[in-house]
C-alpha positions as CSV (number, residue, x, y, z in Angstrom):
1,M,0.1,0.1,0.1
2,S,1.5,3.5,-0.9
3,E,2.0,5.9,1.9
4,K,-0.6,8.7,2.2
5,P,0.9,11.9,1.0
6,R,2.0,14.3,3.7
7,S,1.2,18.0,3.7
8,T,4.2,19.7,2.1
9,L,2.6,23.1,1.9
10,D,4.7,26.2,1.9
11,P,2.7,28.9,3.7
12,A,5.0,31.7,2.5
13,V,3.8,30.9,-1.0
14,F,0.4,29.4,-0.7
15,Y,-1.4,32.1,1.2
16,P,-0.1,35.1,-0.6
17,A,-0.6,33.5,-4.0
18,S,-4.2,32.9,-3.0
19,A,-4.6,36.3,-1.7
20,F,-3.1,38.1,-4.7
21,L,-5.1,35.8,-7.1
22,L,-8.4,36.7,-5.3
23,F,-7.5,40.5,-5.5
24,T,-6.5,40.3,-9.2
25,V,-9.5,38.4,-10.2
26,M,-11.9,40.8,-8.3
27,M,-10.2,43.9,-10.0
28,A,-10.7,42.3,-13.3
29,A,-14.1,41.3,-12.5
30,I,-15.4,44.5,-10.9
31,W,-13.7,47.0,-13.1
32,P,-13.2,44.9,-16.4
33,A,-13.0,48.1,-18.5
34,D,-10.7,50.2,-16.4
35,T,-8.3,47.1,-15.6
36,G,-8.3,46.4,-19.4
37,S,-7.6,49.9,-20.3
38,F,-4.6,49.9,-17.8
39,F,-3.1,46.7,-19.0
40,Q,-3.7,47.5,-22.5
41,L,-1.8,50.9,-22.1
42,L,1.0,49.1,-20.6
43,Q,1.1,46.5,-23.2
44,N,1.2,49.2,-25.9
45,A,4.0,50.9,-24.1
46,I,6.0,47.7,-24.1
47,V,5.5,47.3,-27.9
48,T,6.2,50.9,-28.7
49,Y,9.4,51.1,-26.5
50,G,10.4,47.6,-25.8
51,S,9.8,45.6,-29.2
52,W,13.5,45.7,-29.7
53,Y,14.3,44.2,-26.3
54,Y,11.8,41.3,-26.7
55,V,13.4,40.4,-30.1
56,L,16.9,40.5,-28.7
57,V,15.7,38.5,-25.6
58,V,14.2,35.6,-27.8
59,A,17.3,35.7,-30.0
60,I,19.6,35.3,-26.9
61,I,17.4,32.4,-25.5
62,L,17.4,30.6,-29.0
63,T,21.2,31.0,-29.2
64,S,21.7,29.8,-25.7
65,V,19.7,26.7,-26.0
66,T,21.5,25.8,-29.3
67,V,25.0,26.4,-27.7
68,F,23.9,24.3,-24.7
69,A,22.9,21.4,-27.0
70,V,25.8,21.3,-29.6
71,T,28.8,21.9,-27.1
72,R,30.0,19.4,-24.5
73,Y,27.5,20.8,-22.2
74,G,25.0,18.6,-24.2
75,E,26.6,15.4,-22.7
76,I,25.3,16.4,-19.1
77,K,22.4,14.6,-17.7
78,L,19.4,16.2,-16.1
79,G,19.9,14.2,-13.1
80,P,22.5,11.8,-11.7
81,D,24.8,10.3,-14.3
82,H,23.5,6.9,-14.0
83,I,19.7,7.6,-14.3
84,E,17.4,6.6,-17.2
85,P,14.8,8.7,-18.4
86,D,11.5,8.4,-16.5
87,Y,9.2,8.2,-19.6
88,S,9.4,6.9,-23.2
89,F,10.0,9.4,-26.0
90,V,6.3,9.0,-27.0
91,S,4.8,9.7,-23.7
92,W,7.3,12.5,-23.0
93,F,6.5,14.1,-26.4
94,A,2.8,13.8,-25.7
95,M,2.7,15.4,-22.4
96,M,5.1,18.1,-23.6
97,F,3.1,19.0,-26.6
98,S,-0.2,18.8,-24.8
99,A,0.9,21.3,-22.2
100,G,2.9,23.5,-24.4
101,M,0.6,24.5,-27.3
102,G,-1.6,21.8,-28.5
103,I,-4.7,23.9,-28.0
104,G,-3.3,26.8,-30.0
105,L,-3.1,24.6,-33.1
106,M,-6.8,23.9,-32.9
107,F,-7.7,27.7,-32.7
108,F,-4.8,29.0,-35.0
109,G,-4.2,26.2,-37.4
110,V,-6.5,27.6,-40.0
111,S,-7.2,31.2,-38.8
112,E,-3.6,32.5,-38.7
113,P,-2.4,31.7,-42.1
114,V,-5.6,32.9,-43.7
115,M,-5.4,36.1,-41.7
116,H,-1.7,36.6,-42.8
117,F,-2.7,35.8,-46.2
118,L,-5.5,38.4,-46.3
119,S,-3.8,41.0,-44.3
120,P,0.1,40.7,-44.6
121,P,2.4,43.0,-42.9
122,L,3.9,44.1,-46.4
123,G,2.8,43.4,-49.8
124,E,-0.5,42.9,-51.7
125,P,-3.0,40.6,-50.0
126,G,-4.6,37.7,-51.5
127,T,-1.8,36.8,-53.8
128,V,0.5,34.0,-54.3
129,A,3.3,35.8,-52.9
130,A,1.0,36.7,-49.7
131,A,0.2,33.0,-49.4
132,R,3.8,32.0,-49.3
133,E,4.6,34.8,-46.8
134,A,1.7,33.7,-44.7
135,L,3.0,30.3,-44.0
136,R,6.5,31.9,-43.4
137,L,5.1,34.0,-40.7
138,T,2.9,31.2,-39.2
139,F,6.1,28.9,-39.1
140,F,8.1,31.7,-37.5
141,H,5.6,32.4,-34.6
142,W,4.9,28.5,-33.8
143,G,8.3,27.1,-34.7
144,I,11.6,26.7,-32.9
145,H,11.6,30.2,-31.3
146,A,8.4,29.4,-29.1
147,W,9.7,26.0,-28.0
148,A,13.2,27.4,-27.2
149,M,11.5,29.9,-24.6
150,Y,9.9,26.7,-23.0
151,A,13.0,24.7,-23.3
152,I,15.3,27.2,-21.5
153,V,13.1,27.2,-18.4
154,A,12.7,23.4,-18.5
155,L,16.5,23.0,-18.9
156,I,17.5,25.3,-16.0
157,L,14.8,24.0,-13.6
158,A,15.5,20.3,-14.4
159,Y,19.3,20.7,-14.0
160,F,19.0,22.4,-10.6
161,G,16.2,20.2,-9.4
162,Y,17.4,16.8,-10.5
163,R,21.3,17.2,-10.6
164,R,21.7,19.9,-7.7
165,G,18.9,18.7,-5.7
166,L,17.1,22.1,-5.3
167,P,13.2,22.4,-5.2
168,L,11.5,21.9,-8.5
169,T,10.1,25.4,-8.4
170,I,10.8,28.6,-10.4
171,R,13.0,30.1,-7.5
172,S,15.6,27.4,-8.3
173,A,16.3,29.3,-11.6
174,L,17.8,32.1,-9.5
175,Y,20.1,30.1,-7.5
176,P,23.2,30.7,-9.4
177,I,22.6,34.5,-8.6
178,F,21.3,34.6,-5.2
179,G,22.4,31.2,-3.7
180,D,20.6,30.2,-0.4
181,R,18.6,33.4,-0.4
182,I,16.2,31.8,-2.8
183,Y,14.9,29.9,0.3
184,G,13.7,33.2,1.9
185,P,11.2,36.0,0.9
186,L,12.9,36.5,-2.4
187,G,12.3,32.9,-3.6
188,S,8.7,33.1,-2.2
189,F,7.9,36.2,-4.2
190,V,9.2,34.5,-7.4
191,D,7.1,31.5,-6.9
192,V,4.0,33.6,-6.0
193,F,4.5,35.7,-9.2
194,A,4.8,32.5,-11.2
195,I,1.8,31.1,-9.6
196,L,-0.3,34.2,-10.5
197,S,1.0,34.0,-14.0
198,T,0.2,30.6,-14.6
199,I,-3.3,30.6,-13.2
200,T,-4.3,33.8,-15.0
201,G,-2.7,32.5,-18.4
202,V,-4.4,29.1,-18.1
203,A,-7.7,30.6,-16.9
204,T,-8.0,33.0,-19.6
205,S,-7.1,30.3,-22.1
206,L,-9.7,28.2,-20.7
207,G,-12.4,31.1,-20.7
208,F,-11.5,31.8,-24.4
209,G,-11.3,28.0,-25.2
210,V,-15.0,27.3,-24.1
211,L,-16.0,29.9,-26.5
212,Q,-14.6,27.9,-29.3
213,I,-16.1,24.6,-27.9
214,N,-19.5,26.2,-27.7
215,S,-19.1,27.5,-31.2
216,G,-18.2,24.0,-32.3
217,L,-21.2,22.4,-30.6
218,N,-23.5,25.0,-32.0
219,Y,-22.1,24.3,-35.5
220,L,-22.5,20.5,-35.1
221,F,-25.4,20.1,-32.9
222,D,-27.0,23.6,-32.9
223,L,-26.4,23.9,-29.2
224,N,-27.1,27.6,-28.3
225,V,-24.2,29.9,-27.9
226,S,-24.8,31.2,-24.5
227,V,-23.2,32.1,-21.1
228,G,-25.1,29.0,-19.4
229,V,-23.6,26.6,-21.9
230,Q,-20.1,28.1,-21.3
231,M,-20.5,28.0,-17.6
232,A,-21.3,24.2,-17.9
233,L,-18.4,23.6,-20.2
234,I,-15.9,25.2,-17.6
235,I,-17.5,23.2,-14.8
236,G,-17.1,20.0,-16.9
237,T,-13.5,20.6,-18.0
238,T,-12.6,21.6,-14.2
239,I,-14.1,18.3,-12.9
240,I,-12.3,16.3,-15.5
241,A,-9.0,18.2,-14.9
242,T,-9.4,17.7,-11.1
243,G,-9.9,14.1,-11.6
244,S,-6.8,13.8,-13.8
245,V,-4.6,15.8,-11.2
246,V,-5.9,13.7,-8.3
247,M,-5.0,10.5,-10.3
248,G,-1.5,11.9,-10.6
249,L,1.0,12.4,-13.4
250,D,1.3,8.9,-14.9
251,A,-2.3,7.7,-14.6
252,G,-3.9,11.0,-15.4
253,I,-2.0,13.7,-17.3
254,K,0.1,11.2,-19.3
255,R,-3.0,9.1,-20.4
256,L,-4.8,12.1,-21.5
257,S,-1.9,13.5,-23.5
258,E,-1.3,10.2,-25.2
259,I,-5.0,9.9,-26.2
260,N,-4.9,13.5,-27.6
261,I,-1.7,12.7,-29.6
262,I,-3.6,9.9,-31.3
263,F,-6.5,12.1,-32.1
264,A,-4.3,14.8,-33.4
265,V,-2.6,12.4,-35.7
266,L,-5.9,10.9,-36.9
267,L,-7.3,14.6,-37.6
268,L,-4.1,15.5,-39.4
269,I,-4.1,12.3,-41.6
270,G,-7.9,12.9,-42.3
271,V,-7.3,16.6,-43.5
272,L,-4.2,15.6,-45.5
273,S,-6.1,12.7,-47.2
274,F,-9.3,14.6,-48.0
275,G,-7.5,17.8,-49.1
276,P,-5.0,18.2,-52.0
277,T,-2.5,15.7,-50.7
278,V,0.3,16.0,-53.2
279,L,0.2,19.8,-53.1
280,L,0.3,19.8,-49.4
281,L,3.2,17.6,-49.2
282,Q,5.1,19.8,-51.9
283,V,4.3,23.0,-50.0
284,F,5.3,21.5,-46.6
285,V,8.9,20.9,-48.1
286,Q,9.0,24.4,-49.6
287,N,7.5,26.1,-46.5
288,T,10.2,24.4,-44.4
289,G,12.9,25.5,-46.8
290,D,11.4,29.1,-46.8
291,Y,11.4,29.0,-42.9
292,L,15.1,28.0,-42.7
293,T,16.2,30.5,-45.2
294,D,14.5,33.3,-43.5
295,F,15.4,32.2,-40.1
296,V,17.9,34.8,-39.1
297,S,16.4,37.7,-40.9
298,K,13.1,37.2,-39.4
299,T,14.4,36.7,-35.9
300,F,15.6,40.2,-36.0
301,N,13.2,41.8,-38.3
302,L,11.5,44.9,-36.4
303,Y,10.1,46.5,-39.7
304,A,12.2,49.6,-38.5
305,Y,12.5,50.8,-42.1
306,T,8.8,50.2,-42.8
307,P,6.9,50.7,-39.6
308,T,3.6,48.7,-39.1
309,D,1.3,48.1,-36.4
310,W,1.4,44.3,-37.5
311,L,4.6,43.5,-35.4
312,G,2.9,44.4,-32.1
313,G,-0.4,42.6,-32.9
314,W,1.4,39.4,-33.9
315,T,5.1,38.8,-33.3
316,I,5.5,40.8,-30.1
317,F,2.3,39.5,-28.9
318,Y,3.4,36.0,-29.4
319,W,6.9,36.6,-27.7
320,G,5.0,38.0,-24.7
321,W,2.7,35.2,-24.7
322,W,5.4,32.3,-25.0
323,L,7.5,34.1,-22.3
324,S,4.4,34.5,-20.0
325,W,3.6,30.8,-20.5
326,A,7.3,29.6,-19.9
327,P,7.2,29.3,-16.2
328,F,4.3,27.0,-16.3
329,V,5.1,24.9,-19.2
330,G,8.9,25.0,-18.5
331,L,8.3,23.7,-15.0
332,F,5.9,21.0,-16.2
333,I,8.5,19.8,-18.9
334,A,11.2,19.8,-16.4
335,R,9.0,17.5,-14.2
336,I,8.9,15.0,-17.0
337,S,12.4,15.3,-18.3
338,R,14.6,13.7,-15.5
339,G,17.2,11.3,-17.0
340,R,17.7,12.8,-20.3
341,T,20.9,14.6,-21.6
342,I,20.8,18.3,-22.3
343,R,21.5,17.5,-26.1
344,E,18.7,15.0,-26.2
345,F,16.4,17.2,-24.4
346,V,16.9,20.2,-26.6
347,L,16.7,18.1,-29.8
348,G,13.5,16.4,-28.6
349,A,11.9,19.6,-27.3
350,L,12.8,21.8,-30.2
351,L,12.7,19.8,-33.2
352,G,9.9,17.2,-32.5
353,P,7.1,19.5,-31.4
354,A,8.4,22.2,-34.1
355,A,8.3,19.6,-36.8
356,F,4.8,18.4,-35.9
357,T,3.6,21.9,-35.4
358,L,5.0,23.1,-38.9
359,L,3.4,20.1,-40.6
360,W,0.1,20.9,-38.8
361,M,0.0,24.5,-40.0
362,T,0.9,23.5,-43.5
363,V,-2.0,21.0,-43.8
364,F,-4.6,23.1,-42.3
365,G,-3.3,26.5,-43.4
366,N,-2.5,25.7,-46.9
367,S,-5.6,23.8,-47.4
368,A,-7.6,26.8,-46.4
369,I,-5.6,29.0,-48.6
370,E,-5.9,26.9,-51.5
371,L,-9.7,26.9,-51.2
372,I,-9.7,30.8,-51.0
373,L,-6.9,31.5,-53.6
374,N,-7.6,28.8,-56.4
375,Q,-11.2,27.5,-55.7
376,G,-13.0,30.7,-55.2
377,Q,-14.2,30.1,-51.8
378,S,-13.6,33.8,-50.7
379,S,-16.4,33.4,-48.2
380,L,-14.3,31.1,-46.1
381,G,-11.7,34.0,-45.7
382,A,-14.5,36.5,-44.7
383,M,-15.8,34.0,-42.1
384,V,-12.3,33.5,-40.6
385,Q,-11.8,37.2,-40.3
386,E,-15.2,37.6,-38.7
387,D,-14.9,34.9,-36.0
388,P,-11.7,33.1,-35.7
389,S,-13.1,30.7,-33.1
390,V,-15.2,28.9,-35.7
391,A,-12.6,28.9,-38.5
392,L,-11.8,25.2,-38.1
393,F,-15.3,24.1,-38.2
394,Q,-16.1,26.3,-41.1
395,F,-13.1,24.9,-43.0
396,F,-14.3,21.4,-42.4
397,E,-17.5,22.0,-44.5
398,Y,-15.3,22.1,-47.6
399,L,-13.9,18.6,-46.9
400,P,-15.7,15.3,-47.2
401,G,-16.3,13.8,-43.8
402,A,-16.9,17.2,-42.2
403,Q,-19.1,15.8,-39.4
404,M,-16.6,13.2,-38.5
405,L,-13.7,15.6,-38.5
406,S,-15.5,18.3,-36.4
407,F,-16.4,15.6,-33.8
408,I,-12.7,14.7,-33.6
409,A,-11.8,18.4,-33.3
410,I,-14.1,19.2,-30.5
411,V,-13.0,16.1,-28.6
412,M,-9.4,17.3,-29.2
413,V,-10.1,20.9,-27.9
414,V,-11.8,19.6,-24.9
415,V,-9.0,17.2,-24.0
416,F,-6.4,19.7,-24.8
417,F,-8.0,22.1,-22.5
418,V,-8.1,19.6,-19.8
419,T,-4.4,18.7,-20.2
420,S,-3.6,22.4,-20.0
421,A,-5.7,22.8,-16.9
422,D,-4.5,19.7,-15.1
423,S,-0.9,20.3,-15.8
424,G,-1.2,23.9,-14.9
425,A,-2.8,22.9,-11.6
426,M,0.0,20.2,-11.1
427,V,2.6,22.9,-11.5
428,V,1.2,25.7,-9.2
429,N,0.6,22.7,-6.7
430,M,4.3,21.9,-6.9
431,M,5.3,25.7,-6.5
432,S,3.2,26.0,-3.5
433,S,4.5,22.8,-1.8
434,H,8.4,23.1,-2.1
435,G,8.4,21.4,-5.6
436,N,6.7,18.3,-4.5
437,D,3.7,16.8,-6.5
438,N,2.8,14.0,-4.2
439,T,0.6,16.2,-2.1
440,P,-2.7,15.6,-0.3
441,V,-5.8,15.4,-2.5
442,W,-7.2,18.6,-1.1
443,Q,-4.2,20.7,-2.6
444,R,-4.6,19.3,-5.9
445,V,-8.5,20.1,-5.9
446,Y,-7.8,23.5,-4.5
447,W,-5.6,24.6,-7.3
448,T,-7.7,23.0,-10.1
449,S,-10.8,24.6,-8.8
450,A,-9.0,28.0,-8.6
451,I,-8.3,27.9,-12.3
452,G,-11.9,26.9,-13.2
453,I,-13.4,29.5,-10.9
454,T,-11.2,32.2,-12.0
455,A,-12.2,31.4,-15.6
456,A,-15.8,31.4,-14.9
457,I,-15.8,34.7,-12.8
458,L,-13.9,36.4,-15.7
459,L,-16.1,35.1,-18.4
460,L,-19.2,36.2,-16.6
461,A,-17.9,39.7,-15.8
462,G,-16.3,40.2,-19.3
463,G,-12.7,40.4,-17.6
464,L,-10.9,37.9,-19.7
465,P,-9.2,40.3,-22.2
466,S,-7.9,42.4,-19.5
467,L,-6.4,39.4,-17.5
468,Q,-5.1,38.1,-20.8
469,T,-3.3,41.3,-21.5
470,A,-1.9,41.4,-17.9
471,A,-0.6,37.9,-18.3
472,I,1.3,38.8,-21.3
473,A,2.6,42.0,-19.7
474,T,4.2,39.8,-17.0
475,A,6.6,38.6,-19.7
476,L,8.6,41.7,-19.3
477,P,9.9,41.3,-15.8
478,F,10.3,37.5,-16.3
479,S,12.5,38.0,-19.2
480,F,14.9,39.9,-16.9
481,V,14.9,36.8,-14.7
482,M,15.5,34.6,-17.6
483,L,18.6,36.5,-18.8
484,F,20.2,36.3,-15.3
485,A,19.3,32.7,-15.1
486,I,20.8,31.6,-18.4
487,W,24.0,33.4,-17.2
488,G,23.9,31.3,-13.9
489,F,23.1,28.2,-15.7
490,L,26.2,28.6,-17.9
491,R,28.2,29.0,-14.9
492,A,27.0,25.9,-13.3
493,L,27.5,23.9,-16.5
494,Q,31.0,25.2,-16.6
495,Q,31.5,23.9,-13.1
496,D,30.0,20.6,-14.0
497,T,32.3,20.0,-16.9
498,T,35.4,21.3,-14.9
499,K,34.6,18.7,-12.3
500,Q,34.1,16.1,-14.9
501,D,37.8,17.0,-16.3
502,A,39.2,16.8,-12.6
503,L,37.5,13.5,-11.8
504,S,38.2,10.3,-13.8
505,V,36.3,7.3,-13.4
506,Q,37.9,4.8,-11.0
507,T,38.0,1.2,-11.7
508,V,38.6,-1.9,-9.6
509,A,42.0,-2.2,-11.3
510,D,43.1,0.8,-9.2
511,S,42.6,-0.7,-6.0
512,N,45.8,-2.9,-5.9
513,I,43.8,-6.0,-5.5
514,P,45.9,-9.3,-6.7
515,W,44.6,-10.4,-10.2
516,Q,43.7,-13.8,-8.8
517,E,41.4,-12.2,-6.1
518,R,39.7,-9.8,-8.8
519,L,39.1,-12.9,-11.0
520,N,37.5,-14.7,-8.2
521,N,35.4,-11.6,-7.3
522,L,34.2,-11.7,-11.0
523,F,32.4,-14.9,-10.2
524,Q,30.8,-14.0,-7.0
525,F,27.3,-12.9,-7.2
526,P,26.3,-11.6,-3.9
527,T,22.6,-11.4,-2.7
528,E,21.1,-8.2,-1.4
529,D,21.6,-9.3,2.3
530,T,25.3,-10.0,1.6
531,V,25.8,-6.5,0.2
532,T,23.9,-4.9,3.1
533,Q,26.1,-6.9,5.5
534,F,29.1,-5.7,3.6
535,Q,27.9,-2.3,3.9
536,S,27.3,-2.2,7.7
537,T,30.5,-4.2,8.6
538,V,33.0,-2.9,6.2
539,V,31.8,0.3,4.4
540,K,30.4,2.2,7.3
541,P,33.3,1.7,9.4
542,A,35.7,2.8,6.7
543,F,33.6,5.9,6.2
544,E,33.5,6.6,10.1
545,E,37.4,6.1,10.2
546,F,37.8,8.6,7.3
547,A,35.2,11.2,9.0
548,H,37.1,10.9,12.2
549,E,40.3,11.8,10.7
550,L,38.8,14.7,8.9
551,G,37.4,15.7,12.2
552,L,40.8,16.0,13.6
553,K,41.6,18.6,10.8
554,G,38.7,20.6,11.5
555,I,36.6,19.5,8.5
556,S,33.0,18.6,9.2
557,A,31.8,15.1,7.8
558,N,28.8,12.9,8.3
559,V,28.2,9.2,7.8
560,I,24.6,8.5,6.8
561,V,22.8,5.2,6.5
562,D,19.8,5.4,4.2
563,A,18.2,1.9,4.4
564,E,14.6,2.7,3.6
565,K,14.9,4.6,0.1
566,T,18.2,3.4,-1.5
567,N,19.8,0.9,0.8
568,S,23.0,3.0,0.8
569,V,25.7,4.2,3.1
570,R,27.2,7.7,2.2
571,I,29.8,10.1,3.6
572,E,29.2,13.7,3.1
573,V,32.2,16.2,3.6
574,F,31.0,19.9,4.1
575,H,32.8,22.8,2.6
576,G,30.8,25.8,3.5
577,G,29.8,28.0,0.5
578,E,31.7,25.5,-1.9
579,M,30.3,22.2,-3.2
580,D,30.3,19.4,-0.8
581,F,31.8,16.0,-1.4
582,V,29.5,13.0,-1.3
583,Y,30.6,9.4,-1.6
584,E,28.0,6.7,-1.5
585,V,28.0,3.1,-1.7
586,N,24.5,1.7,-2.9
587,A,23.1,-1.7,-3.1
588,G,22.1,-2.1,-6.8
589,E,20.5,-5.0,-8.5
590,R,21.9,-6.3,-11.9
591,A,21.4,-9.3,-14.3
592,L,24.0,-11.8,-14.5
593,P,26.4,-11.2,-17.4
594,D,25.6,-14.2,-19.3
595,D,23.2,-17.3,-19.1
596,A,26.0,-19.9,-18.8
597,I,27.3,-18.0,-15.7
598,A,23.8,-17.8,-14.4
599,V,23.2,-21.6,-14.8
600,S,26.7,-22.5,-13.5
601,T,26.3,-20.3,-10.4
602,S,22.8,-21.4,-9.6
603,G,22.3,-24.7,-11.1
604,G,18.9,-23.7,-12.4
605,D,17.1,-21.7,-14.8
606,A,18.8,-18.6,-16.0
607,D,15.8,-16.5,-17.0
608,E,15.5,-14.2,-14.0
609,Q,18.9,-14.6,-12.2
610,N,20.1,-11.4,-10.8
611,Y,22.9,-10.5,-8.3
612,W,23.5,-7.3,-6.2
613,R,26.6,-4.9,-6.4
614,A,28.0,-2.4,-3.9
615,E,28.1,0.4,-6.3
616,V,29.9,3.8,-5.9
617,H,27.9,7.0,-6.4
618,L,29.3,10.4,-6.3
619,A,27.1,13.7,-6.2
620,E,26.8,13.5,-10.0
621,G,25.5,10.0,-10.0
622,G,26.7,6.4,-10.3
623,Q,30.4,5.8,-11.3
624,D,29.7,2.3,-12.7
625,Y,32.1,0.2,-10.5
626,D,31.6,-2.1,-7.7
627,V,33.6,-2.2,-4.4
628,M,31.8,-5.6,-3.1
629,G,34.6,-7.5,-1.5
630,W,37.2,-4.7,-0.9
631,T,38.7,-4.3,2.3
632,G,38.1,-1.3,4.6
633,E,41.6,0.1,3.8
634,Q,41.0,-0.1,0.0
635,I,37.6,1.8,0.4
636,V,39.2,4.4,2.4
637,N,41.9,4.7,-0.1
638,D,39.3,5.0,-2.8
639,V,37.3,7.5,-0.9
640,L,40.7,9.5,-0.5
641,D,41.3,9.4,-4.2
642,Q,38.0,10.6,-5.0
643,Y,38.1,13.5,-2.3
644,E,41.5,14.5,-3.7
645,R,40.0,14.9,-7.0
646,H,37.2,16.9,-5.5
647,L,39.5,19.2,-3.8
648,N,41.5,19.8,-7.1
649,F,38.2,20.7,-8.8
650,L,37.5,23.2,-6.1
651,N,40.8,24.7,-6.6
652,S,40.4,24.9,-10.3
653,L,37.2,26.8,-9.8
654,R,39.2,29.6,-8.1
655,Q,41.7,29.9,-10.8
């Protein structure tokens, strides 16, 4: 039976976040016009005076993520060196994609390319050139740049959370700058700010999303478009999201995300098959080439020589929106990315979702543009410009199987919103609980309900637009945090690689054991009890002897036995503000190296023959060698060798 989760509530975050959320929602609900005007004025000022800054920040983020992946930093794992990824690539991709922007594809897959086609920033609308530029711009807004903003937050949090043992909350991104001060009021303020940003962002998306769901149900089943229906949709979505969060990441969010990816692939294949298939495949290849060709120029394009309001309404809006969502999505992606290398993470988080997104935009966007440009369906363009929320369902009317496609789309919209709500609730729950997600049920229900209630109140009061603008405006202060965090992350990676250079992997050959004894040890396959006894009778006394000698020299060290969780014995040597030294001997289970050995040693079936090792782990993770059978003196010498390398590493940091 699993242990009942204990309350890990962080009062310094939970109560202020709840109070500020209530105040913000009441402001937007009681005075929606005034609140909206204030935040719109703020957003306009950011666009007018800070658009160059947003463009520069996004370029720095994208460059940083690329450097982290292609250099030797890419070999560093998001967690101990020995650990494997928690989730398969398919499950990881499904959860990441659903939380990141899955719902946006449903809303903008048809509408954005068509709107760029009919109202381009430059040039004549409704032409072949405008069609080509429309997909370039759509790719630009939904491609690698957006995922780089999510990826950098996820990288930093996963690294410090899983490799340095810090809380899996936004405050940990500031550790390289402020050190242990993140555990005080400063860190609490950062997490409160992130919770407010997450809830307002998810709630406004949920509020606008039910409008699209209501429109789709009206289009399919003639269900009235009304506040009552929309309230029922919010309640239903919140209930499903609450159930998903209560079930947990693996049983709830993971399963829903996998289901939605299946639906997404089915819908994509359906539109690709029913539409101009060959043309869509051709333009996808060409769109990708155009996107890559213009990648750098569009990244830095501010239309400075040809000023236009289009930039603020589209590109800067998107950069602000992705940045405002980065704390939420980044923390969620960090939670599911333990065990992957930085290179594997970046390639998977950037190229995988971006490739799927670009294919989606091509299939839906180019199909709609083809209908308007070459098949005379100008009414589709007019309907899209009039009401983007029903663009997808109106587009399906021009394809065979419209009812089936629309039904799949509605199911997808609902599930995408559920996965956004439940992953958002999980994230704010973690931020208010010291980074833990195994919390009591009431905490998970509380935050899911907070998202649903916020969306409902604002939808009733007409305060959704003002809160959406406020959420985007939060991207400005968060961008400052991100720039400092990137710099601190780079310093941490430099320390990590310096330590790898200073510490070489030790092998049993270095322990001065006679070769006959080494050979004999190769064919000794201990049980767990044998290893445990070895830890208590040989390893622990050796550690205690070493710690005693350090104490005589004024250096503090502890010997800790952890039999409940990892069945390990470790020695920790403390160095104040510097990185501490950890040497741990874990009991690890391994399969026998070969079936013949298994049969010869057990005299039976080799199918499930395992043995146990006394494996050495340092702070960075497993070192892949076994000390079982060593003498206490040999173990002390090995600890001393590793400790000497650690001191050399600390000295190298001061040079």
